[in-house]
BALOBA-1460 file (C-alpha; in Angstrom, 3 decimals):
// residues 154
<rec num="1" residu="m" x="53.831" y="51.173" z="-37.011"/>
<rec num="2" residu="k" x="55.927" y="52.309" z="-34.170"/>
<rec num="3" residu="k" x="52.830" y="53.251" z="-32.257"/>
<rec num="4" residu="g" x="51.295" y="49.797" z="-32.850"/>
<rec num="5" residu="r" x="54.381" y="48.070" z="-31.501"/>
<rec num="6" residu="m" x="54.336" y="50.048" z="-28.305"/>
<rec num="7" residu="m" x="50.772" y="49.141" z="-27.642"/>
<rec num="8" residu="n" x="51.543" y="45.469" z="-28.034"/>
<rec num="9" residu="r" x="54.527" y="45.680" z="-25.687"/>
<rec num="10" residu="n" x="52.522" y="47.520" z="-23.045"/>
<rec num="11" residu="n" x="49.733" y="44.981" z="-23.327"/>
<rec num="12" residu="l" x="52.194" y="42.094" z="-23.140"/>
<rec num="13" residu="s" x="53.972" y="43.462" z="-20.097"/>
<rec num="14" residu="r" x="50.666" y="44.005" z="-18.309"/>
<rec num="15" residu="a" x="49.274" y="40.519" z="-19.048"/>
<rec num="16" residu="p" x="51.042" y="38.731" z="-16.149"/>
<rec num="17" residu="l" x="50.003" y="41.474" z="-13.778"/>
<rec num="18" residu="i" x="46.376" y="41.329" z="-14.892"/>
<rec num="19" residu="g" x="46.440" y="37.531" z="-14.680"/>
<rec num="20" residu="a" x="47.834" y="37.613" z="-11.146"/>
<rec num="21" residu="l" x="45.217" y="40.156" z="-10.057"/>
<rec num="22" residu="a" x="42.429" y="38.055" z="-11.586"/>
<rec num="23" residu="l" x="43.700" y="34.948" z="-9.793"/>
<rec num="24" residu="a" x="43.902" y="36.796" z="-6.476"/>
<rec num="25" residu="a" x="40.368" y="38.132" z="-6.925"/>
<rec num="26" residu="a" x="39.077" y="34.671" z="-7.802"/>
<rec num="27" residu="l" x="40.675" y="33.147" z="-4.721"/>
<rec num="28" residu="a" x="39.291" y="35.884" z="-2.505"/>
<rec num="29" residu="a" x="35.847" y="35.420" z="-4.027"/>
<rec num="30" residu="c" x="35.831" y="31.737" z="-3.179"/>
<rec num="31" residu="g" x="35.759" y="32.653" z="0.499"/>
<rec num="32" residu="k" x="37.768" y="29.605" z="1.439"/>
<rec num="33" residu="q" x="39.862" y="29.990" z="4.499"/>
<rec num="34" residu="q" x="43.297" y="28.554" z="4.514"/>
<rec num="35" residu="d" x="43.496" y="25.421" z="6.634"/>
<rec num="36" residu="d" x="46.896" y="25.236" z="8.302"/>
<rec num="37" residu="r" x="46.251" y="21.763" z="9.746"/>
<rec num="38" residu="t" x="48.331" y="18.828" z="8.673"/>
<rec num="39" residu="a" x="46.784" y="15.905" z="6.815"/>
<rec num="40" residu="g" x="46.915" y="13.854" z="10.030"/>
<rec num="41" residu="q" x="45.115" y="16.571" z="11.965"/>
<rec num="42" residu="k" x="42.463" y="16.792" z="9.258"/>
<rec num="43" residu="l" x="42.011" y="13.011" z="9.388"/>
<rec num="44" residu="d" x="41.759" y="13.091" z="13.185"/>
<rec num="45" residu="g" x="39.103" y="15.810" z="12.930"/>
<rec num="46" residu="a" x="37.123" y="13.804" z="10.394"/>
<rec num="47" residu="i" x="37.333" y="10.706" z="12.599"/>
<rec num="48" residu="a" x="36.154" y="12.688" z="15.627"/>
<rec num="49" residu="e" x="33.215" y="14.066" z="13.633"/>
<rec num="50" residu="a" x="32.318" y="10.562" z="12.421"/>
<rec num="51" residu="k" x="32.494" y="9.198" z="15.976"/>
<rec num="52" residu="q" x="30.211" y="11.979" z="17.215"/>
<rec num="53" residu="a" x="27.736" y="11.347" z="14.397"/>
<rec num="54" residu="g" x="27.794" y="7.638" z="15.277"/>
<rec num="55" residu="a" x="27.210" y="8.388" z="18.954"/>
<rec num="56" residu="d" x="24.312" y="10.692" z="18.076"/>
<rec num="57" residu="a" x="22.775" y="8.038" z="15.822"/>
<rec num="58" residu="k" x="23.204" y="5.409" z="18.544"/>
<rec num="59" residu="a" x="21.468" y="7.634" z="21.106"/>
<rec num="60" residu="e" x="18.588" y="8.315" z="18.712"/>
<rec num="61" residu="a" x="18.248" y="4.603" z="17.958"/>
<rec num="62" residu="s" x="18.277" y="3.781" z="21.655"/>
<rec num="63" residu="q" x="15.499" y="6.290" z="22.295"/>
<rec num="64" residu="a" x="13.469" y="4.842" z="19.434"/>
<rec num="65" residu="v" x="13.920" y="1.312" z="20.821"/>
<rec num="66" residu="d" x="12.883" y="2.457" z="24.302"/>
<rec num="67" residu="k" x="9.787" y="4.134" z="22.889"/>
<rec num="68" residu="a" x="8.896" y="1.009" z="20.891"/>
<rec num="69" residu="e" x="9.409" y="-1.217" z="23.949"/>
<rec num="70" residu="n" x="7.108" y="0.988" z="26.028"/>
<rec num="71" residu="k" x="4.439" y="0.896" z="23.320"/>
<rec num="72" residu="l" x="4.752" y="-2.869" z="23.122"/>
<rec num="73" residu="k" x="4.410" y="-3.185" z="26.898"/>
<rec num="74" residu="d" x="1.312" y="-0.965" z="26.889"/>
<rec num="75" residu="t" x="-0.231" y="-2.902" z="24.022"/>
<rec num="76" residu="t" x="0.603" y="-6.231" z="25.645"/>
<rec num="77" residu="a" x="-0.895" y="-5.103" z="28.947"/>
<rec num="78" residu="a" x="-4.075" y="-3.939" z="27.208"/>
<rec num="79" residu="a" x="-4.342" y="-7.206" z="25.272"/>
<rec num="80" residu="s" x="-3.674" y="-9.226" z="28.402"/>
<rec num="81" residu="e" x="-6.335" y="-7.273" z="30.264"/>
<rec num="82" residu="a" x="-8.830" y="-7.853" z="27.444"/>
<rec num="83" residu="v" x="-8.044" y="-11.567" z="27.459"/>
<rec num="84" residu="s" x="-8.409" y="-11.611" z="31.238"/>
<rec num="85" residu="d" x="-11.812" y="-9.907" z="31.028"/>
<rec num="86" residu="a" x="-12.938" y="-12.369" z="28.353"/>
<rec num="87" residu="a" x="-11.714" y="-15.265" z="30.486"/>
<rec num="88" residu="i" x="-13.572" y="-13.865" z="33.507"/>
<rec num="89" residu="v" x="-16.833" y="-13.615" z="31.514"/>
<rec num="90" residu="t" x="-16.400" y="-17.171" z="30.206"/>
<rec num="91" residu="k" x="-15.732" y="-18.583" z="33.685"/>
<rec num="92" residu="i" x="-18.678" y="-16.739" z="35.251"/>
<rec num="93" residu="n" x="-21.010" y="-17.899" z="32.459"/>
<rec num="94" residu="a" x="-19.820" y="-21.490" z="33.013"/>
<rec num="95" residu="a" x="-20.416" y="-21.184" z="36.774"/>
<rec num="96" residu="l" x="-23.924" y="-19.768" z="36.197"/>
<rec num="97" residu="m" x="-24.759" y="-22.580" z="33.735"/>
<rec num="98" residu="a" x="-23.555" y="-25.179" z="36.235"/>
<rec num="99" residu="d" x="-25.885" y="-23.835" z="38.942"/>
<rec num="100" residu="d" x="-29.296" y="-25.583" z="38.922"/>
<rec num="101" residu="r" x="-31.243" y="-22.442" z="39.870"/>
<rec num="102" residu="l" x="-29.434" y="-20.051" z="37.522"/>
<rec num="103" residu="k" x="-28.834" y="-22.153" z="34.389"/>
<rec num="104" residu="a" x="-32.315" y="-21.460" z="32.992"/>
<rec num="105" residu="t" x="-32.041" y="-17.690" z="33.472"/>
<rec num="106" residu="k" x="-30.861" y="-15.066" z="31.033"/>
<rec num="107" residu="i" x="-27.975" y="-13.287" z="32.765"/>
<rec num="108" residu="d" x="-25.686" y="-10.979" z="30.818"/>
<rec num="109" residu="v" x="-22.131" y="-10.845" z="32.165"/>
<rec num="110" residu="r" x="-19.771" y="-7.987" z="31.294"/>
<rec num="111" residu="a" x="-16.278" y="-7.406" z="32.631"/>
<rec num="112" residu="e" x="-13.981" y="-4.419" z="32.329"/>
<rec num="113" residu="d" x="-10.657" y="-4.297" z="34.134"/>
<rec num="114" residu="g" x="-11.881" y="-7.080" z="36.419"/>
<rec num="115" residu="r" x="-15.065" y="-5.211" z="37.382"/>
<rec num="116" residu="v" x="-18.041" y="-7.419" z="36.590"/>
<rec num="117" residu="t" x="-21.599" y="-6.302" z="35.891"/>
<rec num="118" residu="l" x="-24.487" y="-8.767" z="35.961"/>
<rec num="119" residu="t" x="-27.752" y="-7.788" z="34.263"/>
<rec num="120" residu="g" x="-30.921" y="-9.707" z="33.531"/>
<rec num="121" residu="t" x="-33.346" y="-11.563" z="35.790"/>
<rec num="122" residu="a" x="-32.997" y="-14.000" z="38.655"/>
<rec num="123" residu="p" x="-35.819" y="-16.348" z="39.730"/>
<rec num="124" residu="d" x="-35.625" y="-15.209" z="43.379"/>
<rec num="125" residu="a" x="-33.565" y="-13.151" z="45.830"/>
<rec num="126" residu="g" x="-31.504" y="-16.200" z="46.837"/>
<rec num="127" residu="s" x="-30.539" y="-16.843" z="43.221"/>
<rec num="128" residu="q" x="-29.694" y="-13.184" z="42.792"/>
<rec num="129" residu="a" x="-27.278" y="-13.358" z="45.748"/>
<rec num="130" residu="r" x="-25.899" y="-16.697" z="44.499"/>
<rec num="131" residu="a" x="-24.990" y="-15.082" z="41.144"/>
<rec num="132" residu="t" x="-22.909" y="-12.491" z="43.011"/>
<rec num="133" residu="t" x="-21.205" y="-15.231" z="45.033"/>
<rec num="134" residu="l" x="-20.381" y="-17.285" z="41.925"/>
<rec num="135" residu="a" x="-19.053" y="-14.245" z="40.035"/>
<rec num="136" residu="s" x="-16.948" y="-13.090" z="42.990"/>
<rec num="137" residu="a" x="-15.309" y="-16.513" z="43.262"/>
<rec num="138" residu="v" x="-13.747" y="-16.279" z="39.786"/>
<rec num="139" residu="n" x="-10.039" y="-15.462" z="39.788"/>
<rec num="140" residu="g" x="-9.333" y="-11.899" z="38.587"/>
<rec num="141" residu="v" x="-12.703" y="-10.425" z="39.612"/>
<rec num="142" residu="k" x="-12.187" y="-7.184" z="41.526"/>
<rec num="143" residu="s" x="-15.825" y="-6.295" z="42.112"/>
<rec num="144" residu="v" x="-19.344" y="-7.404" z="41.147"/>
<rec num="145" residu="d" x="-22.157" y="-4.978" z="40.347"/>
<rec num="146" residu="n" x="-25.263" y="-7.149" z="40.552"/>
<rec num="147" residu="q" x="-28.044" y="-5.425" z="38.649"/>
<rec num="148" residu="l" x="-30.190" y="-8.552" z="38.375"/>
<rec num="149" residu="v" x="-33.915" y="-8.053" z="38.775"/>
<rec num="150" residu="v" x="-35.867" y="-10.647" z="40.744"/>
<rec num="151" residu="a" x="-38.606" y="-12.107" z="38.529"/>
<rec num="152" residu="r" x="-42.159" y="-11.691" z="39.769"/>
<rec num="153" residu="n" x="-44.197" y="-14.824" z="40.052"/>
<rec num="154" residu="g" x="-47.708" y="-14.493" z="38.709"/>
């Protein structure tokens, strides 16, 4: 019995020491560094980090808006150009239909970036030249490629 009592006393006296060592090992294992900053300093650091994150997000959003604006401008310019080409074709066709010598002819009018191409037949060389003159007079036309063929009589 005496031997059993001694074992219990030794175990009891070692328990706080073992507990303290276990706690120290657990804290060391966590790998957390002690932060000696005050609560105010920690708050200031968090605010600074939040401000930086906000500034970064604002810069990214600004870049995205700029990119979208540029795409919109490009798309608008392309659409405007397409509308302009369609308007040019419509105006040239109207001018050809209003001309007594050319209204009965089959002339195909195409426009791309203001460059007009005329294909088909013209009744004579004068009418062929007149088609170029009428097409050139339309606002927005940069050039006219007259590929009209003069019809042969007979």
